[in-house]
C-alpha positions in Angstrom: -129.8 98.2 -198.7 -126.9 98.5 -195.8 -123.4 98.7 -196.1 -120.7 98.0 -193.7 -117.6 99.9 -193.8 -114.4 101.0 -191.5 -114.8 104.2 -190.0 -113.0 106.9 -192.0 -113.1 110.5 -191.7 -114.1 110.8 -195.4 -117.6 109.4 -194.9 -118.5 111.9 -192.0 -120.9 114.0 -193.9 -122.8 110.9 -195.3 -122.6 109.4 -191.8 -124.2 112.6 -190.3 -127.0 112.5 -193.0 -127.5 108.9 -191.8 -127.7 109.5 -188.3 -130.1 112.2 -189.0 -133.1 109.7 -190.5 -136.5 110.1 -188.6 -136.5 106.3 -188.5 -133.2 106.0 -186.8 -134.5 108.2 -183.7 -137.9 106.2 -183.8 -135.8 103.1 -182.8 -134.9 104.6 -179.3 -131.6 105.9 -179.9 -132.2 108.6 -177.2 -128.5 109.3 -176.4 -127.4 110.6 -180.0 -127.7 114.3 -180.6 -130.4 115.5 -182.6 -129.6 117.2 -185.1 -126.8 114.9 -185.6 -124.0 117.5 -187.2 -121.0 117.0 -189.3 -119.2 118.1 -186.0 -121.1 115.1 -184.0 -120.0 112.6 -186.6 -116.5 113.8 -187.3 -116.0 113.4 -183.3 -117.6 110.1 -183.1 -115.2 108.6 -186.4 -112.0 110.2 -184.5 -113.2 108.7 -181.2 -113.8 105.2 -182.9 -110.4 105.6 -184.8 -108.4 105.9 -181.5 -109.9 102.7 -180.1 -107.5 99.9 -179.7 -108.8 96.5 -181.3 -109.0 93.7 -178.8 
């Protein structure tokens, strides 16, 4: 099951765990750090939170 959520720094640990799933990497995410750490998750989420919506 997939659950869509707004980015929140509180979900960084769970997000990092999802991104470390081998099935995700098998689908061609070659620009994603491997392993995808908690630090990577926090940086990504903070970057998304700073973006302005169109």
